[in-house]
C-alpha positions as protocol buffer text, in pm:
chain_id: "A"
residue {
  index: 1
  type: MET
  ca { x: 0 y: 0 z: 0 }
}
residue {
  index: 2
  type: LYS
  ca { x: 124 y: 347 z: -82 }
}
residue {
  index: 3
  type: PRO
  ca { x: 240 y: 571 z: 203 }
}
residue {
  index: 4
  type: GLY
  ca { x: -30 y: 827 z: 126 }
}
residue {
  index: 5
  type: LYS
  ca { x: -307 y: 573 z: 167 }
}
residue {
  index: 6
  type: ILE
  ca { x: -157 y: 445 z: 493 }
}
residue {
  index: 7
  type: ILE
  ca { x: -151 y: 799 z: 634 }
}
residue {
  index: 8
  type: GLY
  ca { x: -509 y: 852 z: 518 }
}
residue {
  index: 9
  type: PHE
  ca { x: -630 y: 535 z: 690 }
}
residue {
  index: 10
  type: ALA
  ca { x: -447 y: 634 z: 1009 }
}
residue {
  index: 11
  type: ILE
  ca { x: -611 y: 977 z: 1013 }
}
residue {
  index: 12
  type: LEU
  ca { x: -954 y: 823 z: 947 }
}
residue {
  index: 13
  type: ALA
  ca { x: -905 y: 569 z: 1227 }
}
residue {
  index: 14
  type: GLY
  ca { x: -806 y: 848 z: 1464 }
}
residue {
  index: 15
  type: PHE
  ca { x: -1119 y: 1049 z: 1384 }
}
residue {
  index: 16
  type: LEU
  ca { x: -1337 y: 740 z: 1429 }
}
residue {
  index: 17
  type: GLY
  ca { x: -1175 y: 669 z: 1768 }
}
residue {
  index: 18
  type: ILE
  ca { x: -1238 y: 1024 z: 1890 }
}
residue {
  index: 19
  type: PHE
  ca { x: -1596 y: 1006 z: 1761 }
}
residue {
  index: 20
  type: ALA
  ca { x: -1664 y: 676 z: 1943 }
}
residue {
  index: 21
  type: TRP
  ca { x: -1505 y: 802 z: 2266 }
}
residue {
  index: 22
  type: SER
  ca { x: -1718 y: 1114 z: 2266 }
}
residue {
  index: 23
  type: PHE
  ca { x: -2035 y: 902 z: 2254 }
}
residue {
  index: 24
  type: THR
  ca { x: -1934 y: 631 z: 2503 }
}
residue {
  index: 25
  type: ARG
  ca { x: -1757 y: 829 z: 2776 }
}
residue {
  index: 26
  type: GLU
  ca { x: -1953 y: 917 z: 3090 }
}
residue {
  index: 27
  type: PRO
  ca { x: -2072 y: 1275 z: 3049 }
}
residue {
  index: 28
  type: LYS
  ca { x: -1953 y: 1527 z: 3300 }
}
residue {
  index: 29
  type: ARG
  ca { x: -2218 y: 1674 z: 3522 }
}
residue {
  index: 30
  type: PRO
  ca { x: -2193 y: 2038 z: 3615 }
}
residue {
  index: 31
  type: ALA
  ca { x: -2128 y: 2063 z: 3988 }
}
residue {
  index: 32
  type: THR
  ca { x: -2415 y: 2304 z: 4047 }
}
residue {
  index: 33
  type: GLN
  ca { x: -2568 y: 2358 z: 4391 }
}
residue {
  index: 34
  type: ARG
  ca { x: -2896 y: 2210 z: 4268 }
}
residue {
  index: 35
  type: LEU
  ca { x: -2734 y: 1883 z: 4157 }
}
residue {
  index: 36
  type: LYS
  ca { x: -2541 y: 1859 z: 4482 }
}
residue {
  index: 37
  type: LYS
  ca { x: -2866 y: 1900 z: 4672 }
}
residue {
  index: 38
  type: VAL
  ca { x: -3031 y: 1626 z: 4465 }
}
residue {
  index: 39
  type: ASP
  ca { x: -2739 y: 1391 z: 4530 }
}
residue {
  index: 40
  type: ALA
  ca { x: -2761 y: 1461 z: 4904 }
}
residue {
  index: 41
  type: GLU
  ca { x: -3135 y: 1387 z: 4905 }
}
residue {
  index: 42
  type: ILE
  ca { x: -3079 y: 1057 z: 4719 }
}
residue {
  index: 43
  type: ALA
  ca { x: -2809 y: 954 z: 4969 }
}
residue {
  index: 44
  type: LYS
  ca { x: -3044 y: 1043 z: 5256 }
}
residue {
  index: 45
  type: ILE
  ca { x: -3326 y: 832 z: 5110 }
}
residue {
  index: 46
  type: GLU
  ca { x: -3089 y: 536 z: 5057 }
}
residue {
  index: 47
  type: SER
  ca { x: -2964 y: 567 z: 5415 }
}
residue {
  index: 48
  type: HIS
  ca { x: -3319 y: 573 z: 5552 }
}
residue {
  index: 49
  type: SER
  ca { x: -3405 y: 268 z: 5340 }
}
residue {
  index: 50
  type: ARG
  ca { x: -3108 y: 75 z: 5484 }
}
residue {
  index: 51
  type: ASP
  ca { x: -3208 y: 182 z: 5835 }
}
residue {
  index: 52
  type: ARG
  ca { x: -3561 y: 49 z: 5781 }
}
residue {
  index: 53
  type: LEU
  ca { x: -3427 y: -284 z: 5657 }
}
residue {
  index: 54
  type: ASP
  ca { x: -3191 y: -307 z: 5956 }
}
residue {
  index: 55
  type: ALA
  ca { x: -3474 y: -225 z: 6196 }
}
residue {
  index: 56
  type: ASP
  ca { x: -3695 y: -492 z: 6037 }
}
residue {
  index: 57
  type: LEU
  ca { x: -3417 y: -748 z: 6077 }
}
residue {
  index: 58
  type: VAL
  ca { x: -3364 y: -657 z: 6443 }
}
residue {
  index: 59
  type: ARG
  ca { x: -3736 y: -694 z: 6514 }
}
residue {
  index: 60
  type: GLN
  ca { x: -3742 y: -1027 z: 6330 }
}
residue {
  index: 61
  type: LEU
  ca { x: -3448 y: -1160 z: 6532 }
}
residue {
  index: 62
  type: ALA
  ca { x: -3605 y: -1041 z: 6858 }
}
residue {
  index: 63
  type: ALA
  ca { x: -3931 y: -1217 z: 6769 }
}
residue {
  index: 64
  type: GLU
  ca { x: -3746 y: -1548 z: 6730 }
}
residue {
  index: 65
  type: HIS
  ca { x: -3636 y: -1545 z: 7099 }
}
residue {
  index: 66
  type: LEU
  ca { x: -3310 y: -1704 z: 6985 }
}
residue {
  index: 67
  type: GLY
  ca { x: -3147 y: -1674 z: 7326 }
}
residue {
  index: 68
  type: ASP
  ca { x: -3412 y: -1903 z: 7477 }
}
residue {
  index: 69
  type: ARG
  ca { x: -3387 y: -2181 z: 7219 }
}
residue {
  index: 70
  type: ARG
  ca { x: -3171 y: -2494 z: 7211 }
}
residue {
  index: 71
  type: PHE
  ca { x: -3018 y: -2637 z: 6895 }
}
residue {
  index: 72
  type: ARG
  ca { x: -2886 y: -2990 z: 6859 }
}
residue {
  index: 73
  type: PHE
  ca { x: -2511 y: -2990 z: 6800 }
}
residue {
  index: 74
  type: GLY
  ca { x: -2539 y: -3217 z: 6496 }
}
residue {
  index: 75
  type: VAL
  ca { x: -2803 y: -2996 z: 6334 }
}
residue {
  index: 76
  type: VAL
  ca { x: -2590 y: -2683 z: 6380 }
}
residue {
  index: 77
  type: MET
  ca { x: -2273 y: -2842 z: 6241 }
}
residue {
  index: 78
  type: GLU
  ca { x: -2443 y: -3000 z: 5941 }
}
residue {
  index: 79
  type: ALA
  ca { x: -2627 y: -2677 z: 5859 }
}
residue {
  index: 80
  type: ALA
  ca { x: -2300 y: -2481 z: 5878 }
}
residue {
  index: 81
  type: SER
  ca { x: -2074 y: -2727 z: 5698 }
}
residue {
  index: 82
  type: GLY
  ca { x: -2288 y: -2976 z: 5507 }
}
residue {
  index: 83
  type: LYS
  ca { x: -2104 y: -3256 z: 5693 }
}
residue {
  index: 84
  type: LYS
  ca { x: -2265 y: -3509 z: 5925 }
}
residue {
  index: 85
  type: VAL
  ca { x: -2187 y: -3544 z: 6295 }
}
residue {
  index: 86
  type: LEU
  ca { x: -2141 y: -3914 z: 6364 }
}
residue {
  index: 87
  type: PRO
  ca { x: -2233 y: -4041 z: 6711 }
}
residue {
  index: 88
  type: LEU
  ca { x: -1972 y: -4213 z: 6924 }
}
residue {
  index: 89
  type: ARG
  ca { x: -2067 y: -4582 z: 6945 }
}
residue {
  index: 90
  type: PRO
  ca { x: -1930 y: -4774 z: 7245 }
}
residue {
  index: 91
  type: GLY
  ca { x: -1861 y: -5130 z: 7136 }
}
residue {
  index: 92
  type: ASN
  ca { x: -1757 y: -5020 z: 6788 }
}
residue {
  index: 93
  type: PRO
  ca { x: -1397 y: -5153 z: 6761 }
}
residue {
  index: 94
  type: VAL
  ca { x: -1266 y: -4842 z: 6582 }
}
residue {
  index: 95
  type: HIS
  ca { x: -1434 y: -4600 z: 6821 }
}
residue {
  index: 96
  type: ASP
  ca { x: -1316 y: -4799 z: 7123 }
}
residue {
  index: 97
  type: GLN
  ca { x: -958 y: -4809 z: 6991 }
}
residue {
  index: 98
  type: VAL
  ca { x: -944 y: -4434 z: 6930 }
}
residue {
  index: 99
  type: CYS
  ca { x: -1102 y: -4348 z: 7267 }
}
residue {
  index: 100
  type: ASP
  ca { x: -863 y: -4581 z: 7448 }
}
residue {
  index: 101
  type: ALA
  ca { x: -564 y: -4416 z: 7276 }
}
residue {
  index: 102
  type: LEU
  ca { x: -710 y: -4074 z: 7357 }
}
residue {
  index: 103
  type: ARG
  ca { x: -755 y: -4154 z: 7728 }
}
residue {
  index: 104
  type: LYS
  ca { x: -394 y: -4270 z: 7754 }
}
residue {
  index: 105
  type: ALA
  ca { x: -270 y: -3961 z: 7569 }
}
residue {
  index: 106
  type: LEU
  ca { x: -473 y: -3734 z: 7799 }
}
residue {
  index: 107
  type: ASP
  ca { x: -338 y: -3907 z: 8111 }
}
residue {
  index: 108
  type: HIS
  ca { x: 15 y: -3869 z: 7976 }
}
residue {
  index: 109
  type: ALA
  ca { x: -35 y: -3500 z: 7893 }
}
residue {
  index: 110
  type: SER
  ca { x: -183 y: -3424 z: 8237 }
}
residue {
  index: 111
  type: GLU
  ca { x: 108 y: -3598 z: 8409 }
}
residue {
  index: 112
  type: VAL
  ca { x: 377 y: -3427 z: 8202 }
}
residue {
  index: 113
  type: LEU
  ca { x: 226 y: -3079 z: 8228 }
}
residue {
  index: 114
  type: SER
  ca { x: 175 y: -3112 z: 8606 }
}
residue {
  index: 115
  type: GLN
  ca { x: 547 y: -3149 z: 8671 }
}
residue {
  index: 116
  type: PRO
  ca { x: 741 y: -2868 z: 8847 }
}
residue {
  index: 117
  type: ASP
  ca { x: 941 y: -2805 z: 8529 }
}
residue {
  index: 118
  type: SER
  ca { x: 630 y: -2801 z: 8308 }
}
residue {
  index: 119
  type: PRO
  ca { x: 633 y: -2528 z: 8040 }
}
residue {
  index: 120
  type: VAL
  ca { x: 288 y: -2414 z: 8156 }
}
residue {
  index: 121
  type: ARG
  ca { x: 426 y: -2309 z: 8495 }
}
residue {
  index: 122
  type: GLY
  ca { x: 448 y: -1933 z: 8510 }
}
residue {
  index: 123
  type: LEU
  ca { x: 194 y: -1865 z: 8236 }
}
residue {
  index: 124
  type: ARG
  ca { x: -32 y: -1570 z: 8310 }
}
residue {
  index: 125
  type: ARG
  ca { x: -360 y: -1737 z: 8212 }
}
residue {
  index: 126
  type: ILE
  ca { x: -476 y: -2098 z: 8218 }
}
residue {
  index: 127
  type: ASN
  ca { x: -612 y: -2063 z: 7864 }
}
residue {
  index: 128
  type: GLU
  ca { x: -254 y: -2022 z: 7744 }
}
residue {
  index: 129
  type: ALA
  ca { x: -186 y: -2379 z: 7859 }
}
residue {
  index: 130
  type: SER
  ca { x: -436 y: -2519 z: 7607 }
}
residue {
  index: 131
  type: ARG
  ca { x: -183 y: -2502 z: 7324 }
}
residue {
  index: 132
  type: TYR
  ca { x: 61 y: -2719 z: 7520 }
}
residue {
  index: 133
  type: PHE
  ca { x: -205 y: -2985 z: 7566 }
}
residue {
  index: 134
  type: GLU
  ca { x: -294 y: -2972 z: 7197 }
}
residue {
  index: 135
  type: ASN
  ca { x: 69 y: -3012 z: 7093 }
}
residue {
  index: 136
  type: LEU
  ca { x: 135 y: -3299 z: 7334 }
}
residue {
  index: 137
  type: LEU
  ca { x: -184 y: -3481 z: 7237 }
}
residue {
  index: 138
  type: LEU
  ca { x: -101 y: -3439 z: 6869 }
}
residue {
  index: 139
  type: GLU
  ca { x: 249 y: -3577 z: 6920 }
}
residue {
  index: 140
  type: THR
  ca { x: 139 y: -3872 z: 7136 }
}
residue {
  index: 141
  type: LEU
  ca { x: -159 y: -3979 z: 6926 }
}
residue {
  index: 142
  type: ASP
  ca { x: 19 y: -3934 z: 6594 }
}
residue {
  index: 143
  type: ALA
  ca { x: 285 y: -4178 z: 6715 }
}
residue {
  index: 144
  type: GLN
  ca { x: 22 y: -4455 z: 6708 }
}
residue {
  index: 145
  type: PRO
  ca { x: 73 y: -4664 z: 6392 }
}
residue {
  index: 146
  type: GLU
  ca { x: -295 y: -4668 z: 6295 }
}
residue {
  index: 147
  type: LEU
  ca { x: -367 y: -4302 z: 6367 }
}
residue {
  index: 148
  type: SER
  ca { x: -290 y: -3982 z: 6180 }
}
residue {
  index: 149
  type: VAL
  ca { x: -332 y: -3659 z: 6376 }
}
residue {
  index: 150
  type: GLY
  ca { x: -300 y: -3297 z: 6271 }
}
residue {
  index: 151
  type: ILE
  ca { x: -454 y: -2953 z: 6259 }
}
residue {
  index: 152
  type: PRO
  ca { x: -776 y: -2971 z: 6055 }
}
residue {
  index: 153
  type: PRO
  ca { x: -766 y: -2769 z: 5732 }
}
residue {
  index: 154
  type: THR
  ca { x: -1023 y: -2503 z: 5656 }
}
residue {
  index: 155
  type: THR
  ca { x: -1260 y: -2521 z: 5362 }
}
residue {
  index: 156
  type: GLU
  ca { x: -1002 y: -2308 z: 5179 }
}
residue {
  index: 157
  type: GLY
  ca { x: -731 y: -2567 z: 5248 }
}
residue {
  index: 158
  type: ARG
  ca { x: -534 y: -2365 z: 5504 }
}
residue {
  index: 159
  type: HIS
  ca { x: -422 y: -2500 z: 5841 }
}
residue {
  index: 160
  type: GLN
  ca { x: -502 y: -2261 z: 6125 }
}
residue {
  index: 161
  type: ARG
  ca { x: -494 y: -2315 z: 6501 }
}
residue {
  index: 162
  type: SER
  ca { x: -783 y: -2088 z: 6596 }
}
residue {
  index: 163
  type: GLY
  ca { x: -1144 y: -2200 z: 6577 }
}
residue {
  index: 164
  type: TYR
  ca { x: -1327 y: -2526 z: 6638 }
}
residue {
  index: 165
  type: PRO
  ca { x: -1209 y: -2802 z: 6622 }
}
residue {
  index: 166
  type: ASP
  ca { x: -848 y: -2806 z: 6744 }
}
residue {
  index: 167
  type: LEU
  ca { x: -737 y: -3150 z: 6624 }
}
residue {
  index: 168
  type: ARG
  ca { x: -827 y: -3398 z: 6352 }
}
residue {
  index: 169
  type: ILE
  ca { x: -771 y: -3767 z: 6424 }
}
residue {
  index: 170
  type: GLU
  ca { x: -802 y: -4027 z: 6148 }
}
residue {
  index: 171
  type: HIS
  ca { x: -812 y: -4401 z: 6204 }
}
residue {
  index: 172
  type: LEU
  ca { x: -620 y: -4497 z: 5892 }
}
residue {
  index: 173
  type: PRO
  ca { x: -744 y: -4855 z: 5832 }
}
residue {
  index: 174
  type: SER
  ca { x: -1110 y: -4748 z: 5840 }
}
residue {
  index: 175
  type: HIS
  ca { x: -1070 y: -4383 z: 5729 }
}
residue {
  index: 176
  type: THR
  ca { x: -1289 y: -4282 z: 6024 }
}
residue {
  index: 177
  type: VAL
  ca { x: -1235 y: -3918 z: 6125 }
}
residue {
  index: 178
  type: PHE
  ca { x: -1264 y: -3778 z: 6477 }
}
residue {
  index: 179
  type: TYR
  ca { x: -1254 y: -3409 z: 6563 }
}
residue {
  index: 180
  type: LEU
  ca { x: -1118 y: -3326 z: 6909 }
}
residue {
  index: 181
  type: ASP
  ca { x: -1147 y: -3008 z: 7114 }
}
residue {
  index: 182
  type: PRO
  ca { x: -948 y: -3017 z: 7443 }
}
residue {
  index: 183
  type: LYS
  ca { x: -1083 y: -2779 z: 7708 }
}
residue {
  index: 184
  type: LEU
  ca { x: -928 y: -2688 z: 8044 }
}
residue {
  index: 185
  type: VAL
  ca { x: -1182 y: -2687 z: 8329 }
}
residue {
  index: 186
  type: GLU
  ca { x: -1124 y: -2577 z: 8687 }
}
residue {
  index: 187
  type: GLN
  ca { x: -1201 y: -2856 z: 8932 }
}
residue {
  index: 188
  type: GLY
  ca { x: -1537 y: -2801 z: 9096 }
}
residue {
  index: 189
  type: SER
  ca { x: -1680 y: -2601 z: 8807 }
}
residue {
  index: 190
  type: TRP
  ca { x: -1817 y: -2889 z: 8599 }
}
residue {
  index: 191
  type: SER
  ca { x: -2173 y: -2761 z: 8653 }
}
residue {
  index: 192
  type: SER
  ca { x: -2095 y: -2393 z: 8587 }
}
residue {
  index: 193
  type: THR
  ca { x: -2337 y: -2217 z: 8350 }
}
residue {
  index: 194
  type: LEU
  ca { x: -2069 y: -1984 z: 8211 }
}
residue {
  index: 195
  type: ARG
  ca { x: -1993 y: -2026 z: 7841 }
}
residue {
  index: 196
  type: THR
  ca { x: -1697 y: -2260 z: 7786 }
}
residue {
  index: 197
  type: PHE
  ca { x: -1764 y: -2387 z: 7432 }
}
residue {
  index: 198
  type: TYR
  ca { x: -1851 y: -2178 z: 7131 }
}
residue {
  index: 199
  type: PHE
  ca { x: -1868 y: -2223 z: 6756 }
}
residue {
  index: 200
  type: GLU
  ca { x: -1890 y: -1956 z: 6490 }
}
residue {
  index: 201
  type: PRO
  ca { x: -1973 y: -2050 z: 6128 }
}
residue {
  index: 202
  type: THR
  ca { x: -1714 y: -1850 z: 5937 }
}
residue {
  index: 203
  type: GLY
  ca { x: -1729 y: -1940 z: 5569 }
}
residue {
  index: 204
  type: GLY
  ca { x: -1383 y: -2000 z: 5423 }
}
residue {
  index: 205
  type: THR
  ca { x: -1223 y: -2042 z: 5767 }
}
residue {
  index: 206
  type: LEU
  ca { x: -1463 y: -2321 z: 5869 }
}
residue {
  index: 207
  type: LYS
  ca { x: -1261 y: -2624 z: 5981 }
}
residue {
  index: 208
  type: ILE
  ca { x: -1532 y: -2891 z: 5953 }
}
residue {
  index: 209
  type: THR
  ca { x: -1476 y: -3051 z: 5613 }
}
residue {
  index: 210
  type: GLU
  ca { x: -1563 y: -3418 z: 5671 }
}
residue {
  index: 211
  type: ASP
  ca { x: -1827 y: -3641 z: 5826 }
}
residue {
  index: 212
  type: ALA
  ca { x: -1677 y: -3714 z: 6167 }
}
residue {
  index: 213
  type: VAL
  ca { x: -1721 y: -3808 z: 6531 }
}
residue {
  index: 214
  type: HIS
  ca { x: -1692 y: -3489 z: 6739 }
}
residue {
  index: 215
  type: LEU
  ca { x: -1530 y: -3523 z: 7082 }
}
residue {
  index: 216
  type: LEU
  ca { x: -1450 y: -3278 z: 7359 }
}
residue {
  index: 217
  type: ALA
  ca { x: -1192 y: -3357 z: 7627 }
}
residue {
  index: 218
  type: GLY
  ca { x: -1255 y: -3172 z: 7953 }
}
residue {
  index: 219
  type: ILE
  ca { x: -920 y: -3153 z: 8138 }
}
residue {
  index: 220
  type: PRO
  ca { x: -949 y: -3048 z: 8506 }
}
residue {
  index: 221
  type: HIS
  ca { x: -696 y: -2820 z: 8675 }
}
residue {
  index: 222
  type: ASP
  ca { x: -662 y: -2717 z: 9039 }
}
residue {
  index: 223
  type: GLY
  ca { x: -693 y: -2341 z: 8983 }
}
residue {
  index: 224
  type: GLN
  ca { x: -351 y: -2261 z: 9130 }
}
residue {
  index: 225
  type: ASP
  ca { x: -247 y: -1977 z: 8900 }
}
residue {
  index: 226
  type: GLY
  ca { x: 102 y: -2022 z: 8760 }
}
residue {
  index: 227
  type: SER
  ca { x: 153 y: -2362 z: 8926 }
}
residue {
  index: 228
  type: TRP
  ca { x: -135 y: -2564 z: 8790 }
}
residue {
  index: 229
  type: THR
  ca { x: -167 y: -2939 z: 8817 }
}
residue {
  index: 230
  type: PHE
  ca { x: -406 y: -3138 z: 8602 }
}
residue {
  index: 231
  type: GLY
  ca { x: -633 y: -3434 z: 8665 }
}
residue {
  index: 232
  type: LYS
  ca { x: -810 y: -3709 z: 8473 }
}
residue {
  index: 233
  type: ALA
  ca { x: -998 y: -3584 z: 8170 }
}
residue {
  index: 234
  type: LYS
  ca { x: -1357 y: -3650 z: 8070 }
}
residue {
  index: 235
  type: ILE
  ca { x: -1434 y: -3738 z: 7708 }
}
residue {
  index: 236
  type: ILE
  ca { x: -1766 y: -3599 z: 7583 }
}
residue {
  index: 237
  type: ASP
  ca { x: -1951 y: -3709 z: 7269 }
}
residue {
  index: 238
  type: LEU
  ca { x: -2068 y: -3374 z: 7132 }
}
residue {
  index: 239
  type: SER
  ca { x: -2342 y: -3534 z: 6922 }
}
residue {
  index: 240
  type: THR
  ca { x: -2540 y: -3570 z: 7246 }
}
residue {
  index: 241
  type: ILE
  ca { x: -2543 y: -3203 z: 7347 }
}
residue {
  index: 242
  type: THR
  ca { x: -2753 y: -2900 z: 7258 }
}
residue {
  index: 243
  type: LEU
  ca { x: -2626 y: -2546 z: 7204 }
}
residue {
  index: 244
  type: ARG
  ca { x: -2764 y: -2203 z: 7281 }
}
residue {
  index: 245
  type: LEU
  ca { x: -2734 y: -1909 z: 7043 }
}
residue {
  index: 246
  type: LYS
  ca { x: -2631 y: -1577 z: 7196 }
}
residue {
  index: 247
  type: PRO
  ca { x: -2749 y: -1295 z: 6971 }
}
residue {
  index: 248
  type: GLU
  ca { x: -2562 y: -977 z: 7053 }
}
residue {
  index: 249
  type: PHE
  ca { x: -2453 y: -652 z: 6897 }
}
residue {
  index: 250
  type: GLN
  ca { x: -2089 y: -566 z: 6955 }
}
residue {
  index: 251
  type: ALA
  ca { x: -1823 y: -305 z: 6887 }
}
residue {
  index: 252
  type: SER
  ca { x: -1445 y: -309 z: 6917 }
}
residue {
  index: 253
  type: ASN
  ca { x: -1219 y: -40 z: 7062 }
}
residue {
  index: 254
  type: ALA
  ca { x: -1146 y: 67 z: 6705 }
}
residue {
  index: 255
  type: ASP
  ca { x: -1519 y: 118 z: 6652 }
}
residue {
  index: 256
  type: LEU
  ca { x: -1565 y: 304 z: 6980 }
}
residue {
  index: 257
  type: TYR
  ca { x: -1260 y: 528 z: 6983 }
}
residue {
  index: 258
  type: SER
  ca { x: -1190 y: 593 z: 6616 }
}
residue {
  index: 259
  type: GLU
  ca { x: -1119 y: 959 z: 6544 }
}
residue {
  index: 260
  type: ASP
  ca { x: -1265 y: 937 z: 6195 }
}
């Protein structure tokens, strides 16, 4: 093609581009006081609409009396995760084997962490000792040839320590999965009505990804701050319990004291 024609096509393409841009670009609106007032009124209406929806939701939640209701553990977990909660079955060889190994591991952990040179001595809060129990239980149980123990992955495939449950135990020959949540309990407070177990469905960070037996190990301590000793644990089949829902509105320090 001759140079003159090439230049002509280029000029034509440029004009066409400018023409198309002028029709497709978002037109500028003059920032007049009237338009600003209209925008402010629209924002006000939208805000009021959101407030009405929020108020309707609050009234709906209040009408459900959620704080007075009880929900079966298995129903809550399956609704949140789509995975079934399997009941613990005494007499089932696999269940009996895992529970026997768990009892021995709990006894061992309580003995080790009650010693004068225990790493939990000197901790500020008893809750900080939970991680030591988790680590020792993981190590002891994972040493069993037919068991594999680890931190359960989230639905996104990440391994995180926070959130329920703390440990995943698999009986390798049968591929039966057990979730374990060790809890430290002060001796004499077994019948306390204070909240000691909680579960929050959290989407991608949810750690329930398999049908499993759900167990809680209640590990008693003597309440001697900084020099705790631990007793014989109780193993609880969580499929047998019911949960309460605590509806509450909350704010953090950042919400309360923000300067913005």
